[in-house]
C-alpha positions as CSV (number, residue, x, y, z in Angstrom):
1,Q,-72.3,28.8,-62.2
2,V,-68.7,27.9,-61.3
3,Q,-66.5,30.6,-59.8
4,L,-62.8,30.8,-60.4
5,I,-60.7,32.8,-58.0
6,E,-57.3,34.0,-59.1
7,S,-54.4,35.2,-57.0
8,G,-50.8,36.4,-57.7
9,G,-49.4,38.4,-60.5
10,G,-48.0,41.9,-60.1
11,S,-45.1,43.8,-61.5
12,V,-41.5,42.7,-61.9
13,Q,-38.4,43.8,-63.8
14,A,-37.7,42.1,-67.1
15,G,-36.1,38.7,-66.4
16,G,-37.9,38.3,-63.1
17,S,-40.5,35.7,-62.1
18,L,-44.1,35.7,-61.0
19,N,-46.7,33.1,-60.1
20,L,-50.4,33.0,-60.7
21,S,-52.9,30.7,-59.0
22,C,-56.5,29.8,-59.8
23,E,-58.9,27.9,-57.6
24,V,-62.3,26.6,-58.3
25,A,-64.2,28.2,-55.5
26,E,-66.5,25.3,-54.7
27,R,-66.8,21.5,-55.0
28,I,-68.0,20.5,-58.5
29,F,-69.8,17.4,-59.5
30,H,-67.8,16.4,-62.6
31,P,-64.1,15.8,-62.4
32,I,-61.8,18.5,-63.8
33,S,-60.4,17.3,-67.1
34,I,-58.5,20.4,-68.3
35,M,-57.7,23.9,-67.1
36,G,-55.8,26.7,-68.9
37,W,-54.5,30.2,-68.9
38,Y,-55.1,33.0,-71.4
39,R,-53.9,36.6,-71.4
40,Q,-55.0,39.9,-73.0
41,P,-52.3,42.4,-73.7
42,P,-53.3,46.1,-73.8
43,G,-55.3,46.9,-76.9
44,K,-55.2,43.3,-78.2
45,E,-57.3,40.2,-78.3
46,R,-57.3,37.5,-75.6
47,E,-54.8,34.8,-76.4
48,F,-54.0,31.2,-75.4
49,I,-51.0,30.7,-73.1
50,A,-51.1,27.2,-71.7
51,N,-53.3,24.3,-70.7
52,I,-53.0,21.1,-68.8
53,I,-55.2,18.0,-68.8
54,S,-55.8,15.9,-65.7
55,A,-53.4,13.2,-66.9
56,G,-50.6,15.7,-66.9
57,S,-50.1,16.6,-70.5
58,T,-49.4,20.3,-71.2
59,N,-49.6,22.6,-74.1
60,Y,-48.0,26.1,-74.4
61,A,-48.0,29.0,-76.8
62,A,-44.7,29.4,-78.6
63,S,-44.2,32.8,-77.1
64,V,-44.0,31.3,-73.5
65,K,-42.7,27.8,-74.1
66,G,-39.6,27.2,-72.0
67,R,-40.3,30.1,-69.7
68,F,-43.8,29.4,-68.2
69,T,-44.9,26.2,-66.5
70,I,-48.5,25.2,-65.8
71,S,-49.4,22.8,-63.1
72,L,-52.7,21.3,-61.8
73,L,-53.6,20.1,-58.3
74,I,-56.8,18.1,-58.9
75,N,-57.6,17.5,-55.2
76,K,-57.2,21.2,-54.5
77,R,-59.1,22.2,-57.7
78,T,-56.2,24.6,-58.4
79,T,-54.1,25.4,-61.4
80,A,-50.9,27.5,-61.2
81,L,-48.8,29.3,-63.7
82,Q,-45.1,29.9,-62.9
83,M,-43.7,32.6,-65.1
84,N,-39.9,33.0,-65.4
85,S,-37.7,35.2,-67.5
86,L,-40.6,37.7,-67.9
87,K,-40.4,40.2,-70.8
88,P,-42.2,43.5,-71.3
89,E,-44.3,41.8,-74.0
90,D,-45.7,39.5,-71.3
91,T,-47.5,42.5,-69.9
92,A,-51.2,41.6,-69.9
93,V,-54.2,40.7,-67.8
94,Y,-54.1,36.9,-67.2
95,Y,-57.2,34.8,-67.0
96,C,-57.6,31.2,-65.9
97,N,-60.1,29.1,-67.8
98,L,-62.1,26.0,-67.0
99,P,-64.1,24.1,-69.6
100,Y,-66.7,22.4,-67.6
101,N,-70.1,20.8,-68.2
102,R,-70.4,22.2,-71.8
103,D,-69.5,25.7,-70.7
104,Y,-66.4,27.9,-70.2
105,Y,-65.6,29.6,-67.0
106,W,-63.1,32.4,-66.4
107,G,-61.2,33.9,-63.5
108,Q,-61.5,37.6,-62.7
109,G,-58.2,38.4,-64.4
110,N,-54.9,39.5,-62.8
111,Q,-52.5,42.0,-64.1
112,V,-48.9,40.9,-64.9
113,T,-46.4,43.6,-65.8
114,G,-42.9,42.9,-67.0
115,S,-41.1,46.3,-67.0
116,S,-38.0,47.1,-69.0
């Protein structure tokens, strides 16, 4: 079992910025090849936000492209999500994700609120 520990998030006025961080809690045998972020707005399904592969390529959902930036520190087993120009519709619980060894692991979830 691989544990992911999230930190950050919170509440900010629309237009503000927040940062989320996610660390793999222990040393793992296989190298990290990809990590990502998802979110679940109130009353809705969990949705893809962004991912990054170890070589540095990134993918973003259209709703956050240009406002959110994902990064990956392989040696620290950490991914971060910088969220700028937050909107009320960004309000959700945010989860980091690690596909690893034929399984998927999730962080505990952190609340992000963009208030109008």
